[in-house]
MMTF fields as JSON, N, C-alpha, C and O atoms, coordinates in Angstrom:
{
  "mmtfVersion": "1.0.0",
  "mmtfProducer": "UNKNOWN",
  "numBonds": 275,
  "numAtoms": 276,
  "numGroups": 69,
  "numChains": 1,
  "numModels": 1,
  "chainsPerModel": [1],
  "groupsPerChain": [69],
  "chainIdList": ["A"],
  "bondAtomList": [4, 2, 8, 6, 12, 10, 16, 14, 20, 18, 24, 22, 28, 26, 32, 30, 36, 34, 40, 38, 44, 42, 48, 46, 52, 50, 56, 54, 60, 58, 64, 62, 68, 66, 72, 70, 76, 74, 80, 78, 84, 82, 88, 86, 92, 90, 96, 94, 100, 98, 104, 102, 108, 106, 112, 110, 116, 114, 120, 118, 124, 122, 128, 126, 132, 130, 136, 134, 140, 138, 144, 142, 148, 146, 152, 150, 156, 154, 160, 158, 164, 162, 168, 166, 172, 170, 176, 174, 180, 178, 184, 182, 188, 186, 192, 190, 196, 194, 200, 198, 204, 202, 208, 206, 212, 210, 216, 214, 220, 218, 224, 222, 228, 226, 232, 230, 236, 234, 240, 238, 244, 242, 248, 246, 252, 250, 256, 254, 260, 258, 264, 262, 268, 266, 272, 270],
  "bondOrderList": [1, 1, 1, 1, 1, 1, 1, 1, 1, 1, 1, 1, 1, 1, 1, 1, 1, 1, 1, 1, 1, 1, 1, 1, 1, 1, 1, 1, 1, 1, 1, 1, 1, 1, 1, 1, 1, 1, 1, 1, 1, 1, 1, 1, 1, 1, 1, 1, 1, 1, 1, 1, 1, 1, 1, 1, 1, 1, 1, 1, 1, 1, 1, 1, 1, 1, 1, 1],
  "groupList": [{"groupName": "MET", "atomNameList": ["N", "CA", "C", "O"], "elementList": ["N", "C", "C", "O"], "formalChargeList": [0, 0, 0, 0], "bondAtomList": [1, 0, 2, 1, 3, 2], "bondOrderList": [1, 1, 2], "singleLetterCode": "M", "chemCompType": "L-PEPTIDE LINKING"}, {"groupName": "SER", "atomNameList": ["N", "CA", "C", "O"], "elementList": ["N", "C", "C", "O"], "formalChargeList": [0, 0, 0, 0], "bondAtomList": [1, 0, 2, 1, 3, 2], "bondOrderList": [1, 1, 2], "singleLetterCode": "S", "chemCompType": "L-PEPTIDE LINKING"}, {"groupName": "ALA", "atomNameList": ["N", "CA", "C", "O"], "elementList": ["N", "C", "C", "O"], "formalChargeList": [0, 0, 0, 0], "bondAtomList": [1, 0, 2, 1, 3, 2], "bondOrderList": [1, 1, 2], "singleLetterCode": "A", "chemCompType": "L-PEPTIDE LINKING"}, {"groupName": "LYS", "atomNameList": ["N", "CA", "C", "O"], "elementList": ["N", "C", "C", "O"], "formalChargeList": [0, 0, 0, 0], "bondAtomList": [1, 0, 2, 1, 3, 2], "bondOrderList": [1, 1, 2], "singleLetterCode": "K", "chemCompType": "L-PEPTIDE LINKING"}, {"groupName": "LEU", "atomNameList": ["N", "CA", "C", "O"], "elementList": ["N", "C", "C", "O"], "formalChargeList": [0, 0, 0, 0], "bondAtomList": [1, 0, 2, 1, 3, 2], "bondOrderList": [1, 1, 2], "singleLetterCode": "L", "chemCompType": "L-PEPTIDE LINKING"}, {"groupName": "ASN", "atomNameList": ["N", "CA", "C", "O"], "elementList": ["N", "C", "C", "O"], "formalChargeList": [0, 0, 0, 0], "bondAtomList": [1, 0, 2, 1, 3, 2], "bondOrderList": [1, 1, 2], "singleLetterCode": "N", "chemCompType": "L-PEPTIDE LINKING"}, {"groupName": "GLN", "atomNameList": ["N", "CA", "C", "O"], "elementList": ["N", "C", "C", "O"], "formalChargeList": [0, 0, 0, 0], "bondAtomList": [1, 0, 2, 1, 3, 2], "bondOrderList": [1, 1, 2], "singleLetterCode": "Q", "chemCompType": "L-PEPTIDE LINKING"}, {"groupName": "ARG", "atomNameList": ["N", "CA", "C", "O"], "elementList": ["N", "C", "C", "O"], "formalChargeList": [0, 0, 0, 0], "bondAtomList": [1, 0, 2, 1, 3, 2], "bondOrderList": [1, 1, 2], "singleLetterCode": "R", "chemCompType": "L-PEPTIDE LINKING"}, {"groupName": "GLY", "atomNameList": ["N", "CA", "C", "O"], "elementList": ["N", "C", "C", "O"], "formalChargeList": [0, 0, 0, 0], "bondAtomList": [1, 0, 2, 1, 3, 2], "bondOrderList": [1, 1, 2], "singleLetterCode": "G", "chemCompType": "PEPTIDE LINKING"}, {"groupName": "VAL", "atomNameList": ["N", "CA", "C", "O"], "elementList": ["N", "C", "C", "O"], "formalChargeList": [0, 0, 0, 0], "bondAtomList": [1, 0, 2, 1, 3, 2], "bondOrderList": [1, 1, 2], "singleLetterCode": "V", "chemCompType": "L-PEPTIDE LINKING"}, {"groupName": "TYR", "atomNameList": ["N", "CA", "C", "O"], "elementList": ["N", "C", "C", "O"], "formalChargeList": [0, 0, 0, 0], "bondAtomList": [1, 0, 2, 1, 3, 2], "bondOrderList": [1, 1, 2], "singleLetterCode": "Y", "chemCompType": "L-PEPTIDE LINKING"}, {"groupName": "ASP", "atomNameList": ["N", "CA", "C", "O"], "elementList": ["N", "C", "C", "O"], "formalChargeList": [0, 0, 0, 0], "bondAtomList": [1, 0, 2, 1, 3, 2], "bondOrderList": [1, 1, 2], "singleLetterCode": "D", "chemCompType": "L-PEPTIDE LINKING"}, {"groupName": "TRP", "atomNameList": ["N", "CA", "C", "O"], "elementList": ["N", "C", "C", "O"], "formalChargeList": [0, 0, 0, 0], "bondAtomList": [1, 0, 2, 1, 3, 2], "bondOrderList": [1, 1, 2], "singleLetterCode": "W", "chemCompType": "L-PEPTIDE LINKING"}, {"groupName": "HIS", "atomNameList": ["N", "CA", "C", "O"], "elementList": ["N", "C", "C", "O"], "formalChargeList": [0, 0, 0, 0], "bondAtomList": [1, 0, 2, 1, 3, 2], "bondOrderList": [1, 1, 2], "singleLetterCode": "H", "chemCompType": "L-PEPTIDE LINKING"}, {"groupName": "THR", "atomNameList": ["N", "CA", "C", "O"], "elementList": ["N", "C", "C", "O"], "formalChargeList": [0, 0, 0, 0], "bondAtomList": [1, 0, 2, 1, 3, 2], "bondOrderList": [1, 1, 2], "singleLetterCode": "T", "chemCompType": "L-PEPTIDE LINKING"}, {"groupName": "PRO", "atomNameList": ["N", "CA", "C", "O"], "elementList": ["N", "C", "C", "O"], "formalChargeList": [0, 0, 0, 0], "bondAtomList": [1, 0, 2, 1, 3, 2], "bondOrderList": [1, 1, 2], "singleLetterCode": "P", "chemCompType": "L-PEPTIDE LINKING"}, {"groupName": "GLU", "atomNameList": ["N", "CA", "C", "O"], "elementList": ["N", "C", "C", "O"], "formalChargeList": [0, 0, 0, 0], "bondAtomList": [1, 0, 2, 1, 3, 2], "bondOrderList": [1, 1, 2], "singleLetterCode": "E", "chemCompType": "L-PEPTIDE LINKING"}, {"groupName": "ILE", "atomNameList": ["N", "CA", "C", "O"], "elementList": ["N", "C", "C", "O"], "formalChargeList": [0, 0, 0, 0], "bondAtomList": [1, 0, 2, 1, 3, 2], "bondOrderList": [1, 1, 2], "singleLetterCode": "I", "chemCompType": "L-PEPTIDE LINKING"}, {"groupName": "PHE", "atomNameList": ["N", "CA", "C", "O"], "elementList": ["N", "C", "C", "O"], "formalChargeList": [0, 0, 0, 0], "bondAtomList": [1, 0, 2, 1, 3, 2], "bondOrderList": [1, 1, 2], "singleLetterCode": "F", "chemCompType": "L-PEPTIDE LINKING"}],
  "groupTypeList": [0, 1, 2, 3, 4, 0, 5, 6, 7, 4, 3, 8, 3, 8, 9, 6, 10, 10, 6, 11, 8, 4, 12, 9, 4, 10, 2, 3, 13, 6, 8, 3, 8, 10, 14, 7, 14, 3, 14, 13, 15, 10, 9, 11, 5, 13, 8, 16, 4, 3, 14, 1, 17, 1, 14, 9, 12, 16, 16, 1, 8, 4, 3, 18, 4, 5, 1, 4, 17],
  "groupIdList": [1, 2, 3, 4, 5, 6, 7, 8, 9, 10, 11, 12, 13, 14, 15, 16, 17, 18, 19, 20, 21, 22, 23, 24, 25, 26, 27, 28, 29, 30, 31, 32, 33, 34, 35, 36, 37, 38, 39, 40, 41, 42, 43, 44, 45, 46, 47, 48, 49, 50, 51, 52, 53, 54, 55, 56, 57, 58, 59, 60, 61, 62, 63, 64, 65, 66, 67, 68, 69],
  "secStructList": [7, 7, 2, 2, 2, 2, 2, 2, 2, 2, 2, 2, 6, 6, 1, 3, 3, 3, 3, 6, 6, 3, 3, 3, 3, 7, 4, 4, 4, 6, 6, 1, 1, 1, 3, 3, 3, 3, 3, 3, 3, 3, 3, 7, 6, 6, 1, 7, 3, 3, 3, 3, 3, 3, 3, 3, 3, 7, 2, 2, 2, 2, 2, 2, 2, 2, 2, 2, 7],
  "xCoordList": [98.169, 98.503, 98.799, 99.47, 98.306, 98.558, 100.012, 100.677, 100.481, 101.843, 101.986, 103.027, 100.943, 100.976, 101.181, 102.011, 100.42, 100.549, 101.915, 102.541, 102.373, 103.673, 104.793, 105.687, 104.749, 105.77, 105.763, 106.826, 104.592, 104.501, 105.049, 105.713, 104.773, 105.299, 106.813, 107.49, 107.341, 108.802, 109.45, 110.55, 108.776, 109.271, 109.3, 110.274, 108.244, 108.163, 109.212, 109.628, 109.643, 110.664, 112.08, 113.05, 112.203, 113.526, 114.221, 115.45, 113.439, 114.022, 114.183, 115.188, 113.199, 113.219, 112.607, 111.939, 112.847, 112.272, 111.911, 112.404, 111.048, 110.557, 111.299, 111.34, 111.888, 112.648, 112.47, 112.712, 112.049, 111.903, 111.074, 111.413, 109.992, 109.09, 109.525, 108.971, 110.503, 111.038, 111.312, 111.852, 110.948, 111.298, 112.738, 113.123, 113.534, 114.968, 115.296, 114.782, 116.146, 116.565, 117.527, 118.342, 117.425, 118.414, 119.768, 119.833, 120.842, 122.202, 122.503, 123.199, 121.984, 122.301, 121.749, 122.206, 120.765, 120.174, 120.595, 120.3, 121.279, 121.72, 122.922, 123.642, 123.125, 124.287, 124.181, 125.168, 123.009, 122.813, 122.025, 121.698, 121.721, 120.999, 119.512, 118.85, 118.978, 117.556, 116.65, 115.569, 117.082, 116.255, 117.07, 118.3, 116.33, 116.926, 115.92, 114.759, 116.351, 115.419, 115.072, 115.884, 113.866, 113.392, 112.852, 112.096, 113.239, 112.794, 111.689, 111.828, 110.582, 109.422, 109.206, 108.955, 109.297, 108.972, 107.443, 106.729, 106.958, 105.536, 105.361, 106.268, 104.199, 103.876, 102.896, 101.855, 103.218, 102.35, 101.157, 101.002, 100.331, 99.115, 99.378, 98.48, 100.605, 100.981, 101.724, 102.234, 101.781, 102.445, 103.947, 104.626, 104.488, 105.937, 106.355, 105.67, 107.482, 108.02, 108.695, 109.564, 108.295, 108.84, 109.276, 108.998, 109.953, 110.313, 109.909, 109.879, 109.606, 109.275, 110.17, 110.395, 110.679, 111.562, 110.848, 110.234, 110.938, 110.343, 111.343, 112.269, 111.139, 111.968, 111.336, 110.135, 112.139, 111.667, 112.425, 113.652, 111.699, 112.329, 112.82, 112.09, 114.059, 114.661, 114.33, 113.763, 114.674, 114.404, 115.032, 114.39, 116.273, 116.93, 116.219, 116.165, 115.675, 114.92, 113.614, 113.2, 112.965, 111.723, 111.99, 111.185, 113.11, 113.482, 113.729, 113.334, 114.383, 114.616, 113.29, 113.122, 112.354, 111.049, 110.31, 109.682, 110.389, 109.74, 110.34, 109.612, 111.641, 112.28, 111.946, 111.902, 111.713, 111.376, 109.964, 109.697, 109.088, 107.682, 107.501, 106.393],
  "yCoordList": [108.132, 106.722, 106.435, 107.218, 105.337, 104.965, 104.516, 104.117, 104.593, 104.141, 102.649, 102.199, 101.888, 100.443, 100.122, 99.283, 100.794, 100.573, 101.041, 100.364, 102.193, 102.713, 101.75, 101.485, 101.227, 100.274, 99.023, 98.513, 98.529, 97.346, 97.628, 96.777, 98.803, 99.153, 99.278, 98.838, 99.881, 100.012, 98.649, 98.412, 97.759, 96.381, 95.723, 95.06, 95.904, 95.322, 95.861, 95.167, 97.107, 97.718, 97.441, 97.932, 96.651, 96.298, 97.407, 97.445, 98.316, 99.423, 99.052, 99.398, 98.35, 98.05, 96.687, 96.099, 96.202, 94.941, 95.093, 95.994, 94.204, 94.258, 93.227, 92.043, 93.7, 92.806, 93.233, 94.388, 92.303, 92.545, 93.792, 94.562, 93.985, 95.099, 96.441, 97.474, 96.446, 97.704, 97.576, 96.563, 98.587, 98.624, 99.081, 100.109, 98.318, 98.57, 98.661, 97.88, 99.609, 99.738, 98.618, 98.189, 98.151, 97.202, 97.901, 99.125, 97.127, 97.65, 98.687, 99.667, 98.479, 99.399, 100.805, 101.764, 100.941, 102.248, 102.795, 103.947, 101.984, 102.433, 103.366, 103.332, 104.193, 105.073, 106.294, 107.006, 106.553, 107.713, 108.817, 109.828, 108.632, 109.646, 109.697, 110.692, 108.632, 108.616, 108.484, 109.071, 107.722, 107.471, 107.594, 107.629, 107.658, 107.565, 106.822, 106.68, 106.352, 105.706, 106.669, 107.505, 106.536, 107.376, 106.462, 105.531, 106.726, 105.935, 106.683, 107.861, 105.977, 106.547, 105.818, 104.613, 106.518, 105.862, 105.81, 106.711, 104.759, 104.657, 103.765, 103.022, 103.846, 103.019, 101.949, 102.269, 100.673, 99.578, 99.405, 100.164, 98.422, 98.185, 97.796, 97.885, 97.366, 96.973, 98.088, 97.882, 99.276, 100.415, 100.43, 101.239, 99.547, 99.496, 100.404, 100.49, 101.079, 101.943, 101.088, 100.272, 101.276, 100.537, 101.539, 102.733, 101.052, 101.897, 101.211, 99.984, 102.017, 101.547, 102.296, 103.496, 101.601, 102.225, 102.259, 101.277, 103.402, 103.517, 104.148, 104.847, 103.891, 104.469, 105.774, 105.826, 106.822, 108.137, 108.535, 108.448, 108.971, 109.403, 110.837, 111.716, 111.069, 112.396, 113.099, 112.485, 114.354, 115.123, 114.472, 114.38, 114.023, 113.373, 112.077, 111.713, 111.38, 110.163, 110.448, 109.686, 111.545, 111.928, 112.284, 111.966, 112.938, 113.243, 111.943, 111.816, 110.987, 109.684, 108.996, 108.444, 109.032, 108.414, 109.082, 108.405, 110.391, 111.114, 110.697, 110.531, 110.53, 110.133, 108.68, 108.314, 107.864, 106.462, 106.298, 105.413, 107.152, 107.076, 107.93, 108.021],
  "zCoordList": [79.815, 79.942, 81.413, 82.085, 81.887, 83.283, 83.456, 82.5, 84.696, 84.999, 84.718, 84.24, 85.013, 84.789, 83.313, 82.961, 82.453, 81.013, 80.505, 79.69, 80.984, 80.563, 80.946, 80.141, 82.171, 82.604, 81.733, 81.381, 81.384, 80.528, 79.123, 78.531, 78.603, 77.269, 77.283, 76.353, 78.34, 78.443, 78.613, 78.113, 79.313, 79.437, 78.057, 77.704, 77.29, 75.955, 74.997, 74.069, 75.223, 74.369, 74.867, 74.289, 75.943, 76.445, 77.205, 77.27, 77.784, 78.546, 80.01, 80.63, 80.572, 81.997, 82.276, 81.425, 83.473, 83.939, 85.412, 86.092, 85.9, 87.273, 88.111, 87.775, 89.216, 90.091, 91.539, 91.89, 92.369, 93.815, 94.123, 95.022, 93.377, 93.648, 93.09, 93.468, 92.201, 91.673, 90.181, 89.735, 89.413, 87.994, 87.865, 88.423, 87.129, 86.981, 85.491, 84.69, 85.128, 83.733, 83.363, 84.18, 82.126, 81.625, 81.553, 81.447, 81.61, 81.691, 80.609, 80.87, 79.401, 78.304, 78.553, 77.93, 79.461, 79.763, 81.122, 81.443, 81.922, 83.242, 83.111, 82.113, 84.124, 84.169, 83.282, 83.099, 82.725, 81.853, 82.547, 81.927, 83.818, 84.58, 84.269, 84.565, 83.672, 83.313, 84.53, 84.566, 85.522, 86.7, 87.973, 87.963, 89.066, 90.402, 91.26, 90.876, 92.41, 93.324, 94.451, 94.851, 94.946, 96.037, 97.127, 96.847, 98.363, 99.497, 100.224, 100.552, 100.472, 101.151, 102.475, 102.473, 103.597, 104.867, 105.05, 104.61, 105.696, 106.019, 107.238, 107.613, 107.844, 109.005, 108.546, 107.972, 108.795, 108.352, 109.294, 110.25, 109.025, 109.806, 111.257, 112.095, 111.561, 112.923, 113.657, 114.758, 113.038, 113.665, 113.505, 114.137, 112.667, 112.463, 111.318, 110.299, 111.494, 110.449, 109.383, 109.691, 108.144, 107.0, 105.941, 106.052, 104.927, 103.792, 102.499, 102.404, 101.527, 100.195, 99.214, 99.372, 98.207, 97.22, 95.876, 95.46, 95.205, 93.871, 92.908, 93.319, 91.63, 90.585, 90.121, 89.853, 90.028, 89.606, 88.344, 88.302, 87.32, 86.075, 86.194, 86.653, 85.778, 85.765, 84.444, 83.54, 84.334, 83.116, 81.883, 80.837, 82.001, 80.858, 80.488, 79.313, 81.481, 81.227, 80.508, 79.634, 80.875, 80.196, 78.739, 77.863, 78.477, 77.084, 76.31, 75.151, 76.962, 76.354, 76.03, 74.943, 76.973, 76.746, 75.582, 74.767, 75.513, 74.401, 73.059, 72.08, 73.008, 71.759, 71.406, 70.231, 72.426, 72.236, 71.68, 70.868, 72.125, 71.712, 70.481, 69.951]
}
């Protein structure tokens, strides 16, 4: 399953929502160690250093996803 499809399914199940370019867990799922954020530095087309933030699923989060599906 693609990440895009998985994110949409989790949104449909009320697990996460998209805000300001980042998938965020709803409050009922936060604080359980399911995810963490990771910052990625990169250089844009103008040579400026920028950062991008993404959500990364932890082992406990993957177990949660398996139980959900």
